[in-house]
N, C-alpha and C positions, 0 to 999 in steps of 0.2 A: 461201445465208442460215441455214439448218438447220446445215448443217458449222461455220459460224462459232458458233453458239450452243453447240453440242456440244463445241467447242473451249474457249470460255470456261468453261462448266460444269466441264469437265475439269480445267482450271487452278485452280478455285476449290477443287475437291474435292482437288488435289495440294497446293496451299497451306495446306487445313485440316488434311491429315494429316501434314504436315510438322512443323506447330505441335502436334499431338498426340505425334508422335514426340519432340519436344525435350521436351514436359511428362513423358512417359514416362522419358527419360533423367534428367530432374531427380530424379522419384521413386525411381527405383533408385540415383542417386547419394546421397540422402540416407537411404536405407534401409541402404545399406553402412556410411555414418558413425554409424549409431547416432540420426539424427534423425528419429523414427517420426513424430513430429507433423506435420514439414514434408512428410515422403515422403506421409502420409495425406492432407494437403491438395493435394498435386499429382497424387495419385492419383485424388481426387474430380473434379478438373478434365479429366483424362484420361476418366473415365466421362461427365462432362458434353459433352465432345467429339463422343462417340460414341452421341449422343441419336438421330441421325438416320442412323446407319449400319445395316449389316446386323445379322440377329440375332446371328450367331455372334460378331461383334466386340463388339457390346453385351453379350452374356454373358460373353466372357472380360475386358473391362473392369470390369464388376460384380465379378467373381470376385477380380480383382486388387486391387480396391478394398477387398472384404471381408479379404483377409489383411494389407493395410496398416492397417485399423482393429484386426485383433487385436493386431498388432505395437505399436500406440498404445494399447493395453488400453480401447479403447471398443467393448465386445462387442455392445451394442444396436444400434450402427451397422453392425458388422461383419454381424449376423444380418440386418438390412434389405438388404443389397447380396448376401448370398448366397442368399437365398431369391428374389431379382431374377433373378440368374444361373441358380437351379435351375428357375424358371418358363420360360425361354427353353430352356435345355437340354432340357427335357421336351417342349416343341413340336416342338424339333429331333430327338426322339428320340437325343439323343446320350448313349449309355449311359456311356461313359468320362468325358464331363463331369459327367454326373448323380453318378458315383462320386466325382469330386473334391468337387463341394459337398456329399454326404454327410460327407466327410472333414474339411472346414473346420467343418460343422455340429458334427460329433463335438468338435472343438477348441474351440470357443466353449462348449458344454455342460461340458468338462472346466473350463475357466477359472471358470464360473458355479457350479462343485461339483454339479451334477446328473449325477452318475455314471452313473445308469441310462440316460438320454438319451446321453451320450458314449459309453457302450459301444455302445449300439444301432447308432447312425449310423456309428461306426467298422467295425463288424462288417458292416453293410449295403455299406459302401465296398469293403471286401477282398473280400466275396463277389462282387461285380461283375467287379473285376480278376482273381479267381482263373476267373472264366469267360472271360477274355480273356488267356490265357497268352500270346498273340503280341505284346503289348504290355507287357512287363515293367516297361520303363523308366517307363511312366505310371504304376505302382503304388507307386513309390518313397516319394512324400510321403505316400500313404496310410499304408504301414508305418510309417513314421516316426512319425507323428501318433498312429496306434494303439499304437506303443510307448511314446510320450510319457503315454497314459492306463493302461496296463499298469502303468508305472512309478509313477503316482501311486497305484495299487491295491497296489503293492510286489510285484509279480509280474514280478521280475526276470529270473528264466531265460526265461519266456515272452517278454518284451521284447527280451531279448540274441537270440533265434532270429529274430525279425522284423527287428531292425536289421542282423543279419549279412546276411540275405536283400536288404535294401533296399542295403547298401553293395556287394554283387556286380552290381546292375542299375543304379544311380545313373548320370546323365549328369553330375551334379555341378555344374549351372550356377545353382540358385538359393540359397533360404536354408535350408529345410527338408531337400531333397535334396543338400546339400553334403555333401562326405565329412569336412569339419570337424565339422559339427553331428551326424553320425551317428556319429562316433568319440568326441565328447564324451560322448553318451548311452550308449554303449557302455562307456566307461571309468567312467561313473555306476553302471550297472549293476555291474560288476565292484567297484567300491567298497562298494556296499551288500550285495553276496555275500560282502564280507571278503576277496578277492583282489586287495590293492592293488599289487601289482608289474604285474599285466596293466591295473589300471587307470591307473598311471602309463605304461605304454606307450602305450595308448590315447590319452590326454590329450596326451603329447609328438607323436605322430603327428599328433592334431587341430590341434595348434598350427601344425605344417609346413604342413598342407593349407590352413589358413585363410590363408596368407599367400600362396597362389595364387588363392584365391577369398575376398577380405578381406570380412569383415562384423564391425562393433566389438562387436554384441551377443554375436555367436558368441565372439569373442576374449576377453570379459570374463567370460562363462560360464565357458569352460575355465579362466580363472585363477583364478576363484573357486573352481574344483571342485578344482584343484590345492591351492590354499590349505587347503580342507577337509581333505584328505586328509593332508597333512602336519601338521596341527593335531592329528588323530585320532592320528596316529603320536608325538606330542610333539615333533617337529622345529619349534622355534618358529622359529627363524631363517628357514627355508624357507617355512614358513606366513605371516609376516609379509611376507616378498619378495613372494610371489604376490598377497597381498591388497592391498598399496600398489600394485602393478603394476595389477591391476584397478582399483583408485581412480582411477588417473592417466588410464585410458582414456576417463571419463566425458564426452561432449560438453557444452562449457561453457554449452548452453541448455535441457538437458534432464536429468531425474533418471530412475533406472531401479532396479528392484527388485535386480539384482546390486550396484550401488553401494551402497545401503542396508545390505544384508546384509553386504558387506565390511566398512564401517564399524563394524556392529555385532560382528563377530566380533574386528574388531582391537580393540574395546574390551574384549572379555573377555579376550583375550589379554594385553594391557597390565594389566588389573587381575589376572591371574594372576602377572604378574612383579612386582607391588607399584607398579608406575609408574601411579599414581593420576592422575597429570594428565594424561596421554595416554589414558588409560581414559576419563575424564570429556570430553575434547575429540572423540574418535571416536564415543563414544555420544551426544553432543549434535547432532553433524554427522548421525548417523543419523536423530535426531527431525526435525530440519529439513528433512533432503531426503525424509523420508516426509511431512510436511505439504506440502511444495513438490509433490509429485507428484500427491497428491489434489488440489490446486489445481488442477494442469495438467491434468488429466483432466476436471475440471468446465467449466473454461473452454474447452479444446478441442472438447469436445462440443458446446457451444452455438454455437460457430462452424461445426461440421461441420454442424448440423441447419439454420442459415441457407443454406450452399452448397447442401444437398440440396433445399431448399425452392426456391430460384432454378433448380435444373436441372428441377424438376418442373413449374415455371410454364413455362420454355422450350418443354417437351414439349407442355404443353396449348396454346401459342401455335400451335405447329407444327400441332397436330391441327385447330385452327380454320381456319387459313390453308388447309390442304388442304380441309376441307369447304367454304370459300367459293369456293376455284377450282373444285370440283366442280360447285358450283351455278350459277356463271356460265358454265360449259361446256354443260350441260343447257339453260340459257335461250337460250343462242346457237342451239344446233342444234333446239330445239322453239319456235319462235316463237308457234305456236298455244297452246301449254299455259304460258304465263308466269305466267298468275295462279295456275294450280295449283302451278308450281314454287316460287314466291314463297311461298304459303301452308305448303307443305313445308318449306323452308328456315327461314321464320319458327318453325314447332313443332320443326324439329331444333333450331335455336338455343338455344330456351327450355330443351328437355330437356338439352341439354350443359349449359348455364349451371346449371340445376338440380342436374345431377348433380355438377359441379364444386363449386357451394357447398356440398352435403351432403357431398362428400368431405373439403372443408377444415374443414368444421365439426367432423366426427367425428375428422379427423387433429388438429387443434389440441388438441380437447379431451383426446385420447389423452396429446399430447406435455405438456399442463400436469399430468396425473396423473402422468406419470413425473416431471418436473421436480419436483413436489410431495414426491413420495416420496425423491428425491435429496437434497431441501433438509431433510427430516425426519432423514434417515442422516446427513448432516454436521452438523446441529444436535446430534444425541445425542453425536458423536463430540467436539464442541467441547465440550458439557456434560461428557464424561467425563473431559477433559484441562484442565478450567479450573483446578484447583487447582494445576497443577503449577508455574507462574511465581512464587506466592506461597511456596510450600514450598521450592523450589529457592533462593530468594534469603535465606530464613530460615536455610536449611541451611548454605550456604556462609558466609553470615554468622556462624554459630557455629563454622565451621571456622576462619575466620580469627582468631577470637577467641582459639581454642585456641592457634593458632600463636603468637599474639602473646603469651601467657601461658606460651611455652615447654612446652607441653604437647602434645609431638609424638606420642608414643603414642597418647594420648585422640585425637588429631586424626586421625591414620593410621587408627584404628579407627573412628572416625566415618565417615570419608570411604570406608572400604570398606562399611561397613553402607548408606550414602547411595548409592553408585554402584548397588548390588546392588538396592535398591529403584528406583532410576530405570529400570534394565533391565527389571525386573519390569514397571514401568509402561508402559515401550515396548513390551515385547511382548505386553502384554494389552490396549493402549488401541484397537486395530485390530479387536478380536474382539467379537462380541456375545455369546458365553458362553464361559466358562472353568469350570474343574471347581473345586468347592467346597475341594478341597485346595490348589489354587493361589491362591485368594483367602484361604483362611487363612493361607498361608505369607506373603503379601503383607501381610496385616493383621499379624500377628505381627513382621514386619520394620518396618512403621511405627510399632507402638507402643513398640518397643527403642529406635528412633530419637528418639521423643518422651521417652522416660525420659531420655536423655542431655541434652535440652533443659530438662526441668524438674526431675527428679531428687527427685520427691516423691510417686512413687506406685509401686504395683506393678499388674499385671494378670492376667487368667487367661482364656483361651478355650475354650468348652465347647461340644461337639457331641453331642447325644444320642446314645445306642446305637441302630442300626437305621438310621442314615443313612450311607451308603456314601459317603465324600468322594471318591471317584475316578470314581464314576459319576452323581453329582449335578453338573449344570452351571448357573450362575447368571451373570446381567450382571456384569459387573467393575465395582469401586469404587463399588458402591451405599451400601455400609455406612459408606464412609469420612468422609463429612460429618458423621455423626452420632458417630462416634467422637472425630474431631478435636473436635466441640462439647462432649462429654463433657470431653475433657483441658481444652481452653482457657477455657472457661467455666464447668466444674464444679468441677475440683479446681486450678485454677490457682492460687488464692489460698491453698491449704493449706500450711503448712509442711512436713507429712510425714504419713504414713498414709493417703495417697489410694488409691483402690482401683478400676481400670476392670474390669467382668465383660461380655465378649462371649459370647453364647449363641445357638447355631442349634439350634430343636427343631420337631418336626412337631406340627400340631393339624390332627387331620383329614386331608385330601389337601394341605394348605399348609404350606409351609416359612416358617417366622419367624424374624426375625431379632431379637435384642435387645440393648441395650449401657445398661448401669446404671453411676451413679457415686456416690458418697459426698460429694458437694459441696453448693453451697447451693442446689440446686433451681433452678426457673424465676424467678430473680428477676433483676430489673435490665432495662433497656430493651435493653441491648447484647445479653444473652443471647438474649431475646426475638427481637429482630430477625434473630439469626442462626439461630435454630432456625427461623423464618419461610423464610429464604432457602433452608436446608438442605431443608427440607421441599418448598418448591415446585419445587426443581431435581430431587429425587428422583422427586417425583409425576410431574413431566413424562416424566422418563426411562421411569417404570414407566406412562406414559400413561393416570394415574389421578388421582383427586380428592385433594386434601389430606386429605381426612376418613378415608382409608385408612391413614395414618400417625398413630400414636398418640405424643404426647411429654406427659410429665406429670411433678410433682413427687412423689417417695417421702415419704409422712407417715406417722409412727408415734406414736401418743399425743399427736396436735396438733403434733409436732415435725417440720420438714422434715429428712429425713435423706439427700436427693439427689435424682436425676432419672434417669428412665428413658424410653428410644425404643424403640418397637417397630412393625415393618409386615411383611407378607407379601411374600416376594420370589418372583418366577416363576421356574420352573426347568424344566429337562429332564433325563430319564434316558437316558444313552449307553451301550452296552454296552462292555465294558473292551477288547474286540477291535476296536471301532471306529476 
């Protein structure tokens, strides 16, 4: 009978691992096709299947899950699984496994822009592999990821040395240790060091190697880099060809950074050729893809949290079942001590439940805090871009009017300035801080376009001496609502002689923004309502009260001479070499 039980148990385990193998095949297939969200979901199922397996299998499943989440840009989930794998590897005293975990931790911190921790974890991984020189093939991924870190620090020669060493030892079976990925990074280093001939050679070899070990993400990256190389050499035809090939490979159900960047570069390319329609189309596609990418990351992150919670619940249920089985065994063997065993089991169960409840309470409180922070960040980005649709439709309508009036030169000039401003907004909307120099450029371009719309005012932009425009960084687009208010509701009714003055100056340690107009002041319900909206939105972005923003009429000798808006802007000082 025992033999039959073992046979049945073995059969169940065999069926279970066959199912896990199928899920792993699905995850690998999706990863090669560039379907990174689906790959992460399948890899999560693999991890759940190994919940009651050996420690080594659980650690390896968690490691692969972390890599899948990195590829789908969910770095908090990736860190959860890599620390899970790291803990098991430490229990097993598996130094090579620990080094792998260090390497992935370094990669996560690199994506999160924490370069100090990224460098430290990468160096720890390389140090372990250097002490185990008999396993060179195991160090390939760590070398490649460390090279990626060095590239982000612009240390291209050092990165080239690591990549050359990795290429000599790679088994070439995965993503980061594939010959195609390594040669693509080598080509990038050569390009950044000015050796375009070698860069082309490595990119061409990478394309050939990718065909033997296909990954859509790798091929898109190579094509994008080739397009950038030819664009830098003014070979427009080849640059356009490679950008279009990169765009054509994007999976229908997902967005990625290479697709967005290729559209953005094509927009600039067509603008330089004077084809403003194509420039506009590619620029708008880059904007739309960027917004969809942000939405996908948030949605899939919520789905992953649900799957992770289910897996943890399954683990807790298994623990309770094992505890119950042990309790029943003790009661059967020790009939004389049943009362004591029951009391012990009851107390143990209460402690387990209390521990579980405490864990769930702190776990969900932490997750709520993370979700709140993410919602606040999304809200800030939405506030940052809310003026775009209204401004775009007005501008397009103005272009259409110029075309109908046969003012083709004016229409082309207006479209060129509008396209440049749109690209500036696209580049800056995803950043929390930009240089004051970039903000001034965007403000000047915006005011020039508004001059074309109203044709009744001049403007000047003044920055006090002592303010370094290249090292002072401020949140983008904070000033735009007040400048727009000064134009539309201050001087819009004047036939001529309007004047807009924008000024940045220091008061103590505060950086002050001020815009004045010579219009009719704060009169009329329409302007008052607009002022309140601009004040509320800006105060929300500044995380301050409306009282920190001063908006008032300019009165001289009892006569209204215009209006002024003024508030302090948060800023950072960055070194020129950063």
